[in-house]
C-alpha positions as CSV (number, residue, x, y, z in Angstrom):
1,M,-1.6,16.6,-13.8
2,S,0.2,13.5,-14.9
3,V,-1.3,10.1,-14.3
4,V,0.3,6.6,-14.7
5,I,-2.0,3.7,-15.0
6,V,-0.6,0.3,-14.2
7,G,-2.7,-2.7,-15.3
8,G,-5.9,-2.8,-17.1
9,N,-7.0,-4.3,-20.4
10,E,-4.9,-3.8,-23.5
11,C,-7.9,-3.2,-25.6
12,M,-8.9,-0.3,-23.4
13,V,-5.6,1.6,-23.4
14,R,-7.0,4.3,-25.8
15,Q,-10.2,4.7,-23.7
16,Y,-8.1,5.2,-20.6
17,I,-6.0,7.9,-22.2
18,D,-9.1,9.6,-23.7
19,L,-10.8,9.6,-20.3
20,C,-7.7,11.2,-18.7
21,K,-7.7,13.9,-21.4
22,K,-11.3,14.8,-20.4
23,Y,-9.9,15.5,-16.9
24,N,-7.0,17.5,-18.4
25,C,-4.5,14.8,-17.4
26,R,-1.6,13.4,-19.3
27,A,-1.6,9.6,-19.0
28,K,0.8,6.8,-19.5
29,V,-0.6,3.3,-19.5
30,F,1.3,0.1,-18.7
31,C,-0.8,-3.0,-19.2
32,K,2.1,-5.5,-19.3
33,M,5.4,-5.8,-17.6
34,H,8.2,-4.5,-19.8
35,D,11.9,-4.2,-19.2
36,G,11.8,-0.4,-19.4
37,L,9.0,0.1,-16.9
38,K,11.3,1.3,-14.3
39,N,12.7,4.0,-16.6
40,K,9.4,5.1,-18.1
41,V,7.3,5.7,-15.0
42,G,8.8,9.1,-14.2
43,T,7.3,11.3,-11.5
44,P,3.6,11.3,-11.9
45,D,1.1,13.2,-9.7
46,L,-1.2,10.1,-9.5
47,M,-0.5,6.4,-10.0
48,V,-3.5,4.2,-10.6
49,L,-3.1,0.5,-9.9
50,L,-5.8,-1.6,-11.6
51,T,-4.9,-4.7,-9.5
52,N,-7.3,-7.3,-11.0
53,T,-5.3,-7.5,-14.2
54,T,-1.9,-6.9,-12.9
55,S,0.8,-9.2,-11.6
56,H,2.1,-8.8,-8.0
57,K,5.6,-8.3,-9.5
58,M,4.4,-5.4,-11.7
59,V,2.7,-3.7,-8.8
60,R,5.8,-4.0,-6.6
61,C,8.0,-2.6,-9.4
62,A,5.7,0.4,-10.0
63,I,5.4,1.1,-6.2
64,S,9.2,0.9,-5.8
65,E,9.7,3.4,-8.6
66,I,7.7,6.1,-7.0
67,K,8.8,5.5,-3.4
68,G,10.1,8.7,-1.8
69,R,8.3,10.9,-4.3
70,N,5.2,13.0,-3.8
71,T,2.9,10.7,-5.8
72,V,-0.6,9.7,-4.7
73,V,-1.4,6.0,-5.2
74,A,-4.9,4.9,-5.9
75,R,-5.9,1.2,-6.2
76,S,-8.9,-0.4,-7.8
77,H,-9.7,-4.0,-8.1
78,S,-11.7,-3.3,-11.3
79,S,-10.2,-2.2,-14.6
80,S,-13.4,-0.6,-15.9
81,L,-13.7,2.9,-17.1
82,S,-16.2,3.8,-14.4
83,A,-13.6,2.7,-11.7
84,L,-11.0,5.0,-13.4
85,R,-13.5,7.8,-13.7
86,T,-14.3,7.6,-10.0
87,I,-10.6,7.7,-9.1
88,L,-10.0,10.7,-11.4
89,E,-13.0,12.5,-10.0
90,T,-11.8,12.0,-6.5
91,H,-8.1,13.0,-7.0
92,V,-8.3,15.5,-9.8
93,I,-11.1,17.5,-8.2
94,S,-9.4,17.5,-4.8
95,E,-6.1,18.6,-6.5
96,E,-8.0,21.5,-8.1
97,M,-9.4,22.5,-4.7
98,V,-6.0,22.6,-3.1
99,C,-4.6,24.7,-6.0
100,Q,-7.5,27.2,-5.7
101,K,-6.9,27.6,-1.9
102,S,-3.2,28.4,-2.5
């Protein structure tokens, strides 16, 4: 499963990636608005928006990039590891349940 995390703290990027690895997810983390954000998002299975530390412009840009694709969007006002863990537990485990039923 691929995950794109938009927002969060720059000092925690490595921790976000490590936590995603524990859930067998590949992660890309964008803490700041960059020119190449539109081209680098790709087609993730899950997009996590950590809205407390993200500009409105960055959120709109990220949402517009995945519009029309089969991507689940999860929002959290907190940028803590426990908030990300809760989101991953909810979405990764539910994804595994769907795959097992198929």
